[in-house]
C-alpha positions as CSV (number, residue, x, y, z in Angstrom):
1,M,-51.5,112.2,-136.7
2,P,-52.5,116.2,-137.2
3,S,-49.8,117.9,-139.0
4,R,-48.8,120.2,-136.3
5,V,-48.1,117.4,-133.8
6,F,-45.9,115.5,-136.7
7,V,-43.8,118.6,-136.6
8,I,-43.0,118.7,-132.8
9,V,-42.8,114.9,-132.6
10,A,-40.3,115.5,-135.5
11,A,-38.3,118.4,-134.1
12,L,-37.7,116.6,-130.9
13,R,-36.4,113.2,-132.5
14,L,-34.0,115.3,-134.4
15,A,-32.9,116.9,-131.2
16,A,-32.3,113.3,-129.8
17,S,-29.6,113.3,-132.4
18,V,-27.6,116.9,-131.4
19,Y,-26.9,118.4,-129.1
20,T,-29.2,121.0,-127.2
21,A,-27.7,124.9,-127.1
22,R,-29.0,126.5,-124.7
23,A,-26.8,129.7,-124.5
24,V,-23.6,130.6,-126.5
25,P,-21.2,132.1,-124.0
26,V,-19.7,135.4,-125.1
27,A,-16.3,136.3,-124.2
28,H,-16.0,139.2,-121.3
29,P,-15.0,142.5,-123.6
30,A,-11.7,143.8,-122.9
31,S,-12.9,147.8,-122.4
32,T,-16.8,149.0,-123.1
33,R,-17.7,152.8,-123.8
34,D,-19.7,154.7,-121.8
35,W,-22.6,155.3,-124.7
36,S,-23.7,158.1,-122.3
37,D,-23.8,160.9,-124.4
38,L,-26.3,159.3,-126.7
39,G,-30.3,159.1,-127.1
40,R,-32.1,156.6,-125.8
41,T,-33.7,153.3,-127.4
42,S,-36.2,152.3,-124.8
43,I,-36.7,148.4,-125.3
44,T,-39.6,147.4,-122.8
45,K,-41.7,144.1,-122.2
46,S,-45.4,143.8,-123.3
47,P,-47.4,143.2,-120.0
48,D,-49.6,140.3,-121.6
49,R,-47.3,138.4,-123.6
50,N,-44.0,137.2,-124.9
51,E,-43.2,140.5,-126.5
52,L,-40.3,143.6,-126.5
53,I,-41.3,146.7,-128.1
54,M,-38.1,148.7,-129.3
55,E,-38.4,152.0,-129.9
56,L,-36.0,154.9,-131.5
57,P,-36.7,158.5,-130.4
58,T,-39.1,160.5,-131.9
59,V,-38.4,162.4,-134.7
60,D,-40.5,164.9,-137.2
61,L,-40.9,163.4,-140.7
62,P,-41.7,166.6,-142.7
63,A,-43.5,165.9,-146.6
64,G,-41.0,165.1,-149.2
65,T,-37.9,164.7,-146.8
66,M,-35.5,162.1,-145.9
67,V,-34.0,161.9,-141.6
68,D,-31.1,159.9,-141.0
69,Q,-31.3,159.6,-137.7
70,A,-28.4,159.7,-135.5
71,A,-27.6,156.4,-133.5
72,S,-28.8,155.3,-129.8
73,V,-28.6,153.0,-127.4
74,G,-30.5,150.6,-125.2
75,E,-30.7,147.3,-123.4
76,F,-32.5,144.6,-123.0
77,P,-34.9,143.8,-119.8
78,V,-34.8,140.3,-120.0
79,N,-33.3,136.7,-121.1
80,G,-34.4,135.0,-123.8
81,S,-34.2,133.8,-127.4
82,I,-35.7,136.1,-129.7
83,Y,-37.7,134.0,-132.9
84,A,-39.8,136.4,-135.0
85,F,-39.6,140.5,-135.1
86,H,-41.3,142.9,-137.5
87,A,-41.0,147.0,-137.6
88,E,-43.8,149.6,-137.2
89,I,-43.9,153.0,-137.6
90,V,-46.0,155.5,-135.4
91,D,-47.2,159.1,-135.1
92,E,-46.9,161.1,-132.1
93,H,-50.7,160.1,-130.9
94,G,-49.8,156.2,-131.4
95,R,-51.5,155.6,-135.0
96,R,-49.7,153.6,-137.6
97,L,-48.1,154.9,-140.3
98,S,-47.0,153.1,-143.1
99,N,-44.1,150.8,-143.3
100,D,-43.2,152.1,-146.9
101,L,-41.7,155.5,-144.5
102,L,-38.9,153.0,-143.4
103,H,-35.7,153.1,-145.5
104,H,-34.0,150.9,-142.9
105,M,-33.3,150.2,-139.1
106,N,-30.3,148.6,-138.0
107,V,-29.3,147.2,-134.3
108,M,-26.2,145.7,-133.4
109,N,-24.2,145.0,-130.2
110,P,-21.0,147.2,-130.1
111,S,-19.5,144.5,-127.4
112,E,-19.7,141.1,-129.6
113,R,-17.8,140.9,-132.9
114,E,-19.3,139.7,-136.1
115,L,-18.6,136.2,-137.6
116,F,-16.6,137.3,-140.5
117,L,-15.2,140.0,-139.3
118,P,-13.4,142.1,-136.2
119,I,-16.8,144.4,-135.8
120,S,-19.8,144.8,-133.9
121,R,-22.1,141.8,-134.5
122,R,-25.5,142.9,-136.6
123,L,-28.6,141.5,-133.9
124,L,-31.3,142.7,-135.9
125,A,-32.5,144.5,-139.5
126,S,-35.8,145.6,-141.4
127,G,-36.7,148.1,-144.2
128,R,-40.1,149.0,-146.0
129,E,-39.4,145.4,-147.9
130,T,-38.6,143.4,-145.0
131,G,-41.8,142.4,-143.3
132,E,-42.1,140.2,-140.7
133,I,-38.9,137.9,-140.0
134,R,-40.2,134.4,-138.1
135,F,-38.1,131.3,-137.7
136,P,-39.5,127.9,-136.0
137,W,-39.8,129.4,-132.2
138,L,-39.6,125.4,-131.4
139,L,-36.4,125.1,-133.1
140,F,-34.1,128.3,-133.1
141,G,-34.2,131.8,-131.0
142,A,-31.6,134.4,-131.0
143,R,-30.4,134.6,-127.5
144,V,-30.7,138.0,-125.5
145,R,-29.3,138.9,-122.0
146,A,-31.3,141.2,-119.2
147,G,-28.6,144.0,-119.6
148,E,-27.3,143.6,-122.9
149,Q,-26.1,147.0,-124.8
150,I,-27.3,147.8,-128.2
151,L,-26.9,150.6,-130.7
152,A,-29.5,151.3,-133.1
153,N,-30.2,153.7,-136.3
154,A,-32.5,154.3,-138.7
155,M,-33.6,156.4,-141.7
156,L,-36.5,157.5,-142.8
157,A,-38.1,158.6,-145.7
158,N,-41.2,160.4,-146.9
159,E,-41.9,160.6,-150.1
160,G,-45.6,162.0,-150.1
161,D,-47.1,165.3,-149.4
162,V,-48.1,164.9,-145.7
163,S,-45.7,165.9,-143.0
164,Y,-45.9,163.8,-139.8
165,R,-44.5,164.8,-136.3
166,G,-43.7,162.5,-133.0
167,V,-42.8,159.5,-135.2
168,K,-41.1,156.2,-133.8
169,V,-40.1,153.5,-135.5
170,R,-40.8,150.3,-133.4
171,L,-39.7,146.8,-133.9
172,V,-41.9,144.3,-131.8
173,L,-39.9,141.1,-131.0
174,S,-42.0,137.9,-130.3
175,Y,-39.4,135.7,-127.4
176,V,-39.4,132.8,-125.3
177,P,-38.1,133.5,-121.7
178,E,-35.4,131.6,-120.4
179,N,-35.2,128.5,-118.5
180,R,-37.8,127.0,-121.5
181,P,-37.1,123.6,-123.0
182,W,-37.3,125.5,-125.9
183,P,-36.3,126.8,-128.3
184,L,-34.1,123.7,-129.0
185,F,-31.2,125.7,-130.6
186,S,-29.5,128.8,-129.6
187,V,-28.3,131.0,-132.8
188,L,-26.9,134.0,-134.2
189,P,-27.5,136.6,-136.8
190,W,-24.7,136.8,-139.5
191,Q,-23.6,138.7,-143.0
192,L,-21.4,138.7,-145.3
193,D,-21.3,141.1,-148.2
194,V,-19.1,141.9,-151.4
195,A,-18.5,145.4,-150.1
196,F,-17.1,144.6,-147.0
197,P,-14.8,144.6,-145.0
198,V,-16.8,148.1,-143.5
199,G,-18.8,150.4,-145.3
200,D,-21.4,151.2,-147.4
201,K,-22.5,148.3,-148.6
202,T,-23.6,149.7,-152.6
203,F,-21.3,150.2,-155.5
204,D,-21.7,151.4,-158.7
205,L,-23.0,149.3,-161.3
206,P,-21.6,149.3,-164.8
207,P,-23.8,148.6,-168.2
208,G,-23.5,144.6,-169.4
209,R,-22.3,141.9,-167.3
210,S,-20.4,142.1,-164.0
211,E,-19.8,140.5,-160.6
212,R,-18.3,141.3,-157.0
213,S,-17.1,138.8,-154.3
214,Y,-15.3,138.9,-150.9
215,E,-13.6,136.2,-149.0
216,G,-13.5,135.8,-144.7
217,S,-13.4,132.7,-142.7
218,P,-15.6,132.9,-139.8
219,A,-14.3,133.3,-136.2
220,V,-15.4,130.4,-134.8
221,P,-16.4,127.0,-136.2
222,G,-20.5,125.9,-136.6
223,K,-23.3,125.2,-139.0
224,I,-25.2,127.8,-141.2
225,I,-29.1,127.1,-140.5
226,V,-30.5,129.8,-142.5
227,I,-28.9,131.4,-145.9
228,G,-30.8,134.5,-147.6
229,G,-29.5,137.0,-149.9
230,H,-30.4,140.8,-150.9
231,V,-29.9,142.3,-154.3
232,H,-30.7,145.3,-156.3
233,D,-32.2,145.3,-159.7
234,Y,-30.4,143.9,-162.6
235,A,-28.9,141.0,-160.3
236,T,-29.0,137.7,-161.9
237,T,-27.4,135.6,-159.0
238,I,-25.7,135.5,-155.8
239,E,-23.8,133.0,-154.0
240,F,-22.3,131.9,-150.9
241,W,-19.0,129.2,-151.3
242,D,-16.3,127.6,-149.8
243,A,-13.7,129.1,-151.7
244,T,-11.0,126.8,-150.1
245,A,-12.9,123.6,-151.4
246,G,-14.2,124.8,-154.2
247,K,-18.0,124.4,-153.5
248,M,-21.1,126.0,-153.9
249,L,-22.6,126.0,-150.5
250,W,-25.7,128.1,-151.6
251,H,-26.9,129.9,-155.0
252,G,-30.1,132.6,-154.7
253,E,-31.8,133.9,-157.3
254,P,-34.3,137.1,-157.2
255,A,-37.9,136.4,-157.6
256,A,-40.4,137.9,-160.0
257,P,-41.4,140.8,-157.9
258,A,-44.8,142.2,-157.4
259,P,-45.8,145.3,-159.0
260,G,-44.2,147.9,-157.2
261,Q,-42.1,146.0,-155.1
262,P,-38.4,145.0,-155.7
263,A,-37.0,141.7,-155.9
264,V,-36.5,139.6,-152.7
265,V,-34.1,136.5,-152.7
266,P,-35.9,133.9,-151.1
267,P,-34.3,132.2,-148.5
268,G,-32.6,129.0,-148.2
269,K,-33.8,126.4,-145.1
270,L,-30.1,124.3,-144.2
271,Y,-31.6,122.1,-142.4
272,S,-34.2,118.8,-142.4
273,L,-35.6,116.3,-140.1
274,T,-32.3,114.5,-140.6
275,S,-29.4,117.2,-140.3
276,I,-28.8,120.8,-139.1
277,G,-26.9,123.5,-141.2
278,V,-23.8,123.2,-143.2
279,H,-20.2,123.5,-140.9
280,V,-18.1,126.3,-141.7
281,T,-14.7,126.2,-139.9
282,P,-11.9,129.1,-139.4
283,A,-9.6,126.7,-141.5
284,H,-11.3,127.7,-144.5
285,R,-11.9,130.9,-146.7
286,Y,-15.8,131.5,-147.7
287,R,-16.8,133.8,-150.4
288,V,-20.0,136.1,-151.1
289,R,-20.3,136.6,-154.9
290,V,-22.6,138.6,-156.9
291,V,-23.5,138.4,-160.6
292,Y,-25.4,141.6,-162.5
293,N,-26.8,142.0,-166.0
294,N,-26.9,145.8,-166.0
295,T,-29.2,145.9,-169.6
296,S,-30.0,150.2,-168.6
297,G,-26.6,150.9,-170.7
298,M,-25.5,153.0,-168.6
299,T,-23.5,152.9,-165.2
300,I,-25.9,153.3,-162.1
301,P,-24.3,154.8,-159.5
302,D,-25.1,152.6,-155.9
303,G,-26.7,150.5,-158.4
304,G,-25.1,147.3,-156.7
305,M,-25.3,145.5,-153.5
306,G,-24.7,142.1,-152.7
307,V,-25.2,140.8,-149.1
308,V,-25.8,137.5,-147.5
309,G,-26.7,136.6,-144.2
310,G,-29.1,134.7,-141.8
311,L,-28.6,132.0,-138.9
312,F,-26.0,130.6,-137.3
313,R,-25.3,128.3,-135.0
314,P,-21.6,128.1,-133.3
315,D,-19.9,125.1,-132.0
316,K,-20.6,122.9,-128.7
317,N,-18.2,124.8,-125.9
318,V,-17.9,127.3,-128.3
319,V,-17.1,131.0,-126.6
320,W,-18.4,133.6,-128.9
321,P,-15.5,136.4,-129.4
322,A,-15.8,140.2,-127.7
323,T,-14.8,142.8,-129.4
324,N,-11.3,144.5,-129.4
325,P,-12.5,148.4,-129.4
326,Q,-8.5,149.2,-130.5
327,E,-9.0,147.7,-133.8
328,A,-8.7,150.0,-136.4
329,L,-11.9,148.1,-138.5
330,Y,-13.6,148.0,-135.6
331,Q,-13.0,151.6,-135.0
332,K,-14.2,152.6,-139.0
333,D,-17.2,150.5,-139.0
334,L,-18.6,151.6,-135.3
335,R,-17.8,155.3,-136.9
336,H,-19.8,154.7,-140.0
337,F,-22.9,153.1,-137.9
338,M,-23.3,155.8,-135.2
339,G,-23.7,158.4,-138.6
340,P,-24.4,162.0,-137.4
341,V,-23.8,163.5,-134.4
342,E,-27.3,164.9,-134.9
343,Q,-30.4,163.8,-136.8
344,V,-30.0,165.1,-140.5
345,V,-32.9,166.5,-142.5
346,V,-32.6,165.9,-146.2
347,T,-34.9,167.1,-149.0
348,M,-35.9,164.7,-151.9
349,P,-34.7,163.3,-154.5
350,L,-34.7,160.3,-153.1
351,E,-33.9,158.2,-156.3
352,H,-30.0,157.4,-155.2
353,M,-30.7,156.3,-151.6
354,H,-30.5,152.6,-151.2
355,M,-30.8,149.9,-148.6
356,E,-28.3,149.1,-146.0
357,H,-29.8,146.4,-144.5
358,M,-29.7,142.4,-144.5
359,H,-32.5,140.3,-145.3
């Protein structure tokens, strides 16, 4: 039997033993802010393929500078399930530029809460080392709805001596239109980091061995399908624990990087032909833990980070909770995400700039 046919047949057999999640019901937000004072992120459908093109407002990127874009607002034009995306950088003539210019890009839904905290739910993130994110389109898709509002921000860093005008950060999203028999499972991105609850994800890294952790409980029960991690130099391990049961659910270590590239923690696929994911419940507390061994002999400002995240499938008939705009953590996180009122241009050096995005 050809391998592709085997994969499809195996997936269908698996689907027969578990329920098919076509959509995740979402509670209506208590109130919705008017975002009309923000710049616009355009999200358009490709005319000849099932792709969405998300583009942030244009910026100029002088040589030797970092540009911190103000947050902008957009909305999805279709109903569907995203299964892959990648970032692109283009100039005023539409020419592709190096993705090394992209420090980070983040996309969130301000009306839905994050799994482990009452803050806005993160949808997508990318950076210079992220590459393409893709999951099996037959099995998993992250649903989006026509009219769903998102906020997006980005930071660009030009370490070269060539200036660029009219630069756009772009995400290309591959999706399955609604009313298809696939993907079989509707999933949502999630994240948890050691610097929660809100704010910068980096922390000063002392010399020698050190560790940091954070614990929280999920808002709803469900299964973690995929998990991955992001760390900085000198990290030795990052873990995800069921703290209540005293059981480690996932262990990751940075792989040896290619020359000139950052270390990447390989993701864990918590599904097989016979089972789907690791179940988590609001009755338990879960811990993200990162361990470092800083052999430099000195404290490294903003040198540490420990983030886990991936895909989550809520239990059947679970309604995903809305945010409470009056909640203090929600407001603090929103202010942090919105960043500057207008874009900020900073001259190098860049050695202390670090990513704030989830792999």
